[in-house]
N, C-alpha and C positions, 0 to 999 in steps of 0.2 A: 505494497498500501505503499508507504514514502517511500521509493522506488520514483512509484505512475505521478506523484505532484512536488516527485521533488522536491520532499521536505524532511530535515531530519529527524535520524527517530528518536531523539530525548525529547524533542519539542512534539510529535504526539505521544508518544507516555507519557509526558506528563498534563497534557491537555485528557490521557482517557482518566488522569489519577485523579480528576478536579469533580469536586461535589458543584454542583448545580446548587447555589444556591440566590434565593429570591428577596430582594429588596423589600426591606417591609417600607422603607420610607417612599422607597417609588409608587409603590401600589399603593397606597394613602395617599400618596398628591396625586394620581391618575384619577382614581376611585375621587375625591372631589371636582377633583374639575368634570369630570361625570356630572357627580349633582351639577354643579352651577348649570355644565350646560339645558341639563335638563330642564332645569326650572328655568333657564328661562326658552322655554320650548324647543331648543337648540339654534336662536337668531345669535343670542353669542357668540365671539367671535376670541380670539386669542387674547387683543385688548383686554377688551371689557370684563372678560374669567379673571385676568390677572392684575387688574381693577378692583374685583370681588372681595380675589380672594389676598387682598390685604388690606379692605378694607377691613374684611376677621378677623386677622390678625394674623396668615398664614402671606410668613415671606417667601418671597415666589419670586423672579421676574421671568421679564416677557417671553423669551427663548424659549425656559422648561416648558413652559404652559404648552406654547407652539408643536413640542417634542412629543409632554406629553399625549395632545391631541392626538399625535397620527399613530399612537407608537394603538 
């Protein structure tokens, strides 16, 4: 497999041993973004969602909101 994709064996081995972890904070933020989007009945964009979350005390930037919306 490593010869086909021209990847060192050690890189492939470390990839296989790595455990899949879920970023809890990112999942929580994605749920908050989705919640605000639903509350606006799908009309709020990233800029509006960013403003609403900042007013609710969530420190988040516009580009992060955009990335979370596209996930």
